[in-house]
Each structure stands twice: as structure tokens, then as C-alpha cells.
C-alpha angles and dihedrals in degrees: 000000000000123000088252093061113110090229089063092050091050090047092051092047093048091047091051091048092047092050090045089057096040112032090176089073096051089104093059125089 
């Protein structure tokens, strides 16, 4: 998928939210 795909945006948002809640996982992909 390209960076412009909604799924990528959602993934990035979810990832950011996840990292925000659990800083200990910030080093994981």
C-alpha cells in the first residue's frame, strides 16, 4: 500500500496511540 492509503494512515495512528499508551513498546515495529 502507498503512504496515501487510508489503511496506512490508520495504522500510523493506531501505532502512535499504542506507543503513547505503552512507551515500553516504542522500540518495536
